[in-house]
C-alpha positions as CSV (number, residue, x, y, z in Angstrom):
1,M,103.0,113.8,105.1
2,S,105.4,116.7,105.6
3,V,103.3,117.9,108.6
4,M,103.5,114.4,110.1
5,L,107.3,114.3,109.6
6,R,107.7,117.7,111.3
7,K,105.6,116.5,114.2
8,I,107.8,113.3,114.5
9,D,110.9,115.4,114.4
10,R,109.6,117.6,117.2
11,D,108.6,114.5,119.2
12,V,112.1,113.0,118.7
13,K,113.7,116.2,119.8
14,R,111.5,116.5,122.8
15,F,112.3,112.9,123.8
16,K,116.0,113.5,123.5
17,Q,115.6,116.5,125.7
18,I,113.9,114.4,128.3
19,V,116.6,111.8,128.1
20,R,119.3,114.4,128.5
21,G,117.5,115.8,131.5
22,V,117.3,112.4,133.2
23,I,120.9,111.7,132.6
24,K,121.9,115.1,134.0
25,K,119.7,114.7,137.0
26,E,121.3,111.3,137.9
27,F,124.7,112.0,136.3
28,R,126.8,111.3,139.3
29,K,125.2,107.9,139.6
30,Y,125.6,107.1,135.9
31,L,129.2,108.2,136.0
32,T,130.1,105.6,138.6
33,Q,128.3,102.7,137.0
34,G,130.7,100.1,135.6
35,E,127.9,98.7,133.4
36,L,127.8,102.0,131.5
37,V,131.4,102.1,130.5
38,G,131.5,98.4,129.4
39,R,129.0,98.8,126.6
40,Q,130.5,101.2,124.2
41,G,129.7,99.4,120.9
42,Q,130.1,101.6,117.9
43,H,130.9,104.6,120.0
44,I,127.4,104.4,121.6
45,V,126.8,103.9,125.3
46,S,123.4,102.4,126.3
47,I,122.0,104.0,129.5
48,P,119.0,102.4,131.1
49,L,116.4,104.8,132.3
50,P,115.5,104.2,135.9
51,Q,111.6,104.3,135.8
52,V,111.1,100.5,135.6
53,E,112.7,98.1,138.1
54,I,113.9,94.7,137.3
55,P,111.5,92.0,138.6
56,R,112.8,90.2,141.7
57,F,111.6,87.6,144.2
58,R,110.4,88.6,147.6
59,F,109.8,86.4,150.5
60,S,106.2,86.2,151.9
61,A,105.2,86.4,155.5
62,K,103.1,83.2,155.0
63,E,104.2,79.9,156.5
64,G,106.2,77.6,154.3
65,G,109.4,78.0,152.4
66,V,111.1,77.2,149.1
67,G,110.2,73.7,147.9
68,Q,107.6,73.0,150.6
69,G,104.5,73.0,148.5
70,E,102.4,70.0,147.3
71,G,104.0,67.5,144.9
72,D,107.0,65.2,144.7
73,A,110.4,65.7,143.1
74,G,110.2,65.1,139.4
75,D,106.5,66.0,139.0
76,A,105.7,68.0,135.9
77,L,104.6,71.6,136.4
78,D,101.1,72.4,135.3
79,G,100.1,75.7,134.0
80,R,99.3,77.7,130.9
81,P,101.4,80.3,129.1
82,G,100.9,83.7,130.7
83,T,99.1,86.5,128.9
84,E,100.1,89.5,131.0
85,P,102.8,91.9,129.7
86,G,106.3,91.6,131.3
87,H,108.4,94.4,132.8
88,H,111.3,95.8,130.8
89,I,114.0,98.4,131.2
90,L,113.7,101.1,128.7
91,E,117.1,101.8,127.1
92,V,118.1,104.7,124.9
93,E,121.2,105.2,122.9
94,V,123.4,108.2,123.7
95,G,126.4,109.1,121.6
96,L,129.8,109.6,123.3
97,D,129.9,113.2,122.0
98,E,126.6,113.9,123.8
99,L,128.0,112.3,127.0
100,A,131.1,114.4,126.7
101,D,129.0,117.6,126.5
102,I,127.0,116.5,129.6
103,L,130.2,115.7,131.4
104,G,131.6,119.1,130.6
105,E,128.4,120.9,131.7
106,E,128.0,119.0,134.9
107,L,131.6,119.3,136.0
108,E,131.9,122.8,134.6
109,L,135.0,121.7,132.7
110,P,136.8,124.4,130.7
111,R,137.5,123.8,127.0
112,I,141.0,122.7,126.4
113,Q,143.3,125.1,124.5
114,P,146.3,123.2,122.9
115,R,149.5,124.8,124.0
116,G,152.3,126.4,121.9
117,R,153.3,124.7,118.7
118,R,151.8,121.3,119.7
119,S,150.2,120.7,116.3
120,I,151.3,119.1,113.1
121,P,150.5,120.1,109.5
122,T,147.9,117.9,107.9
123,E,147.1,117.9,104.1
124,K,143.5,118.6,103.2
125,L,141.8,118.9,99.9
126,K,139.6,121.9,99.2
127,Y,137.4,122.1,96.1
128,S,137.7,125.8,95.3
129,N,139.0,125.9,91.7
130,V,137.3,125.5,88.4
131,R,138.9,124.2,85.2
132,R,137.9,123.0,81.7
133,V,138.6,119.3,82.1
134,G,137.7,116.8,84.7
135,P,135.4,113.8,85.5
136,E,131.7,114.2,84.9
137,S,131.0,113.6,88.6
138,L,132.7,116.9,89.3
139,R,131.0,119.0,86.6
140,H,130.1,122.4,87.9
141,F,126.6,122.9,86.4
142,K,126.1,126.5,87.4
143,R,129.4,127.6,85.8
144,T,128.8,125.4,82.8
145,F,125.4,127.1,82.0
146,R,127.0,130.5,82.7
147,E,129.6,129.8,80.1
148,A,127.0,128.6,77.6
149,L,124.9,131.8,78.2
150,K,127.9,134.0,77.7
151,R,128.7,132.2,74.4
152,Q,125.1,132.5,73.1
153,L,125.0,136.2,74.0
154,A,128.3,136.8,72.3
155,T,127.3,135.0,69.1
156,G,123.8,136.5,69.0
157,V,121.9,133.2,69.2
158,Y,120.3,133.8,72.6
159,D,116.6,134.3,72.2
160,P,115.0,136.0,75.4
161,V,111.6,135.0,74.1
162,N,112.6,131.4,74.1
163,P,115.5,131.3,76.6
164,V,116.9,127.8,75.8
165,I,120.5,127.3,76.9
166,V,122.3,124.3,75.5
167,P,125.9,123.8,76.6
168,I,128.4,122.4,74.2
169,R,131.7,120.7,75.0
170,D,133.7,124.0,75.3
171,D,131.2,125.3,77.8
172,R,131.8,122.6,80.4
173,R,133.5,123.5,83.6
174,Y,134.6,121.1,86.4
175,R,135.3,121.6,90.1
176,S,138.9,121.2,90.9
177,W,140.8,121.0,94.2
178,H,144.0,122.2,95.7
179,V,146.0,120.7,98.6
180,R,146.6,122.9,101.6
181,E,148.2,122.3,104.9
182,V,146.3,123.0,108.1
183,P,147.6,122.8,111.7
184,E,145.8,120.0,113.5
185,S,146.2,119.5,117.3
186,N,147.1,116.0,118.4
187,A,147.0,114.5,121.9
188,V,148.1,111.4,123.6
189,I,146.8,110.0,126.9
190,V,149.2,107.8,128.8
191,L,147.3,105.7,131.3
192,C,149.5,104.1,133.9
193,M,148.3,101.7,136.5
194,D,149.9,99.9,139.4
195,V,149.1,96.1,139.1
196,S,151.1,94.9,142.1
197,G,149.6,92.5,144.6
198,S,147.9,95.2,146.6
199,M,145.8,96.3,143.7
200,G,142.6,94.2,143.6
201,D,139.6,94.0,141.3
202,Q,137.8,96.8,143.2
203,Q,140.7,99.2,142.7
204,K,141.0,98.3,139.0
205,E,137.3,99.0,138.6
206,L,137.7,102.5,140.0
207,V,140.6,103.1,137.6
208,R,138.6,101.7,134.6
209,I,135.6,104.0,135.2
210,T,137.8,107.1,135.8
211,A,139.9,106.4,132.8
212,F,136.8,106.0,130.5
213,W,135.4,109.4,131.3
214,I,138.8,111.1,131.0
215,D,139.2,109.5,127.6
216,T,135.7,110.5,126.6
217,W,136.3,114.2,127.5
218,L,139.7,114.4,125.8
219,R,138.4,112.8,122.6
220,S,135.7,115.5,122.5
221,Q,138.5,118.2,122.6
222,Y,141.0,116.7,120.1
223,K,140.3,115.3,116.6
224,N,143.4,113.0,116.9
225,L,143.9,111.2,120.2
226,E,146.2,108.3,120.9
227,T,146.2,106.2,124.0
228,V,149.2,104.4,125.6
229,Y,148.6,101.8,128.3
230,V,151.4,101.1,130.8
231,V,151.3,98.7,133.8
232,H,153.9,98.3,136.5
233,E,154.8,96.4,139.6
234,A,158.5,95.8,140.2
235,F,158.9,96.2,136.4
236,A,156.9,98.2,133.8
237,K,155.6,97.3,130.4
238,E,153.4,98.7,127.7
239,V,150.2,96.7,127.0
240,D,147.0,96.9,125.0
241,Q,143.7,98.1,126.3
242,H,142.3,94.7,127.2
243,T,145.4,93.7,129.1
244,F,145.4,97.0,130.9
245,Y,141.9,96.5,132.4
246,H,142.2,92.7,133.1
247,L,145.8,92.0,134.1
248,R,146.3,90.7,137.6
249,E,149.8,90.7,138.9
250,S,151.6,90.3,142.2
251,G,154.8,91.3,143.7
252,G,156.4,94.6,144.9
253,T,156.3,98.1,143.4
254,R,159.0,100.2,141.8
255,I,157.2,103.2,140.3
256,S,160.4,104.6,138.7
257,T,160.4,101.7,136.2
258,A,157.0,103.1,134.9
259,Y,158.3,106.6,134.6
260,E,161.4,105.4,132.8
261,L,159.3,103.6,130.2
262,I,156.8,106.5,129.8
263,S,159.7,108.9,129.3
264,S,161.1,106.7,126.6
265,V,157.8,106.3,124.8
266,V,157.0,110.0,124.9
267,Q,160.4,111.1,123.6
268,G,160.5,108.4,120.9
269,R,156.9,108.6,119.6
270,F,155.2,111.8,120.8
271,P,157.6,114.7,120.7
272,A,156.4,117.7,122.7
273,E,156.6,120.1,119.8
274,S,153.9,118.1,118.0
275,W,151.8,116.5,120.7
276,N,149.8,117.4,123.7
277,V,150.7,114.8,126.3
278,Y,148.6,113.8,129.3
279,L,149.8,111.4,131.9
280,F,147.3,109.8,134.3
281,H,148.9,107.5,136.9
282,F,146.8,105.3,139.2
283,S,148.2,103.5,142.2
284,D,147.5,102.7,145.9
285,G,150.5,104.9,146.7
286,E,152.8,102.2,148.0
287,N,156.3,102.3,146.5
288,G,159.2,100.0,147.1
289,D,161.3,102.3,149.2
290,S,161.9,106.0,149.7
291,R,164.9,106.0,147.5
292,D,162.8,104.9,144.5
293,T,160.4,107.7,145.3
294,E,163.2,110.2,145.2
295,V,164.2,108.9,141.8
296,C,160.5,109.3,140.6
297,M,160.5,112.9,141.7
298,E,163.7,113.7,139.9
299,M,162.4,112.0,136.7
300,L,159.2,114.0,136.9
301,E,161.0,117.3,137.3
302,R,163.8,116.7,134.7
303,E,162.2,114.5,132.0
304,L,158.4,114.2,132.2
305,L,156.9,117.6,133.3
306,P,158.7,119.6,130.6
307,R,157.0,117.4,128.0
308,L,153.6,117.1,129.6
309,N,150.4,119.2,129.5
310,L,149.3,117.5,132.7
311,F,150.5,114.9,135.2
312,A,147.6,113.5,137.2
313,F,148.1,111.1,140.1
314,G,145.0,109.2,141.4
315,Q,145.5,107.3,144.6
316,V,143.1,104.4,145.2
317,R,142.7,102.8,148.6
318,S,143.5,99.1,148.6
319,S,142.6,96.5,151.2
320,Y,146.1,97.1,152.8
321,G,145.5,100.7,153.3
322,G,147.0,103.6,151.3
323,G,150.6,104.7,150.7
324,R,152.1,108.1,150.7
325,F,153.1,108.6,147.1
326,K,150.3,111.2,146.6
327,S,151.7,113.2,149.6
328,D,155.2,112.9,148.2
329,V,154.1,114.4,144.9
330,E,152.3,117.2,146.6
331,E,155.4,118.0,148.7
332,A,157.8,117.9,145.7
333,F,155.7,120.1,143.4
334,P,153.7,122.6,145.5
335,G,151.8,125.0,143.3
336,E,152.9,123.4,140.1
337,E,150.2,124.1,137.5
338,K,150.8,120.8,135.5
339,V,150.5,118.6,138.6
340,V,147.2,117.5,140.1
341,T,146.5,114.8,142.6
342,S,143.3,113.2,143.9
343,E,142.3,110.4,146.3
344,I,139.8,107.9,145.0
345,R,138.7,105.7,147.9
346,D,135.4,104.5,146.4
347,R,133.0,105.1,143.5
348,D,131.5,108.2,145.1
349,E,134.8,110.0,144.8
350,I,135.3,109.4,141.0
351,Y,133.1,112.4,140.2
352,D,135.3,114.8,142.2
353,A,138.5,113.2,141.0
354,I,137.6,113.7,137.3
355,K,136.7,117.3,138.1
356,R,140.1,117.9,139.8
357,F,142.0,116.2,136.9
358,L,140.3,118.0,134.1
359,G,139.1,121.2,135.7
360,R,142.2,123.3,134.8
361,G,141.7,122.9,131.0
362,L,145.4,122.2,130.4
């Protein structure tokens, strides 16, 4: 039985290696599939392996068309149940931690090192003490028998020919704990999206896929990760995850309203001395007017960048074209380590955008 179990373990390990190889080989394609990110479940993403295709109808070169065979409308269909096996897609379950590892390997992402004092003390229990009283579930058997042996040796009742050790009540020892504070790095992702009339479903899908992988990577780097969702048009508001990905608005755009709200949220709930803060802003780059853009640059310089690990701006192309907010950011902060921009015109550019956003390891 043990030999069989070892063989099964080897086979399972080999299968996982094959699956990992398939994912890595086609990782750019998997990374851009909306289907992949929509099926998280209990932190599990189901990835269909591509060996078996879904059955589909094909038109024949023979004469005739759909509905032109023998019979009249309403006639019953004759036939027997089929006996041939059907075609299926093989699916495997891959944990998000595994996907994060593959993401890091494929994009060559550096491990994130939390900056400065951006950690908070967390109380943890450590069972490193021993005492004479305690619950039976915490009895330390090794120490108990050691005490019993010491007692029997001291009293001369220990018989090496018949080494029977019987602990009594005074011999019992119990594991005990002490509370210690350990620094624990914490991070918050602020996902901000333009939901004005020029941002359609296709643009939101690009944002959704990009945001999923960013979130997956950062969660693999931090034990505690919070996410804040902000949407904006002429006005900004904080929303939940479902609303962030499904909201459809219209109207003009004032990006400064989003930065005002984000600044308030970060200062009030995520102080820089305790949190690593990452801001990812997605928009088509169209702002209301140049004066509002100037206000945005001033807010970034004075209020946001001093509190952020990273400010990433992703500009998606809408059906109306693209604005120039990305260019404005680049001109306002040339060479700034905390600022990174990327253009995401279609799914094929998601891969490169994520690498640009996360490649600095901030």
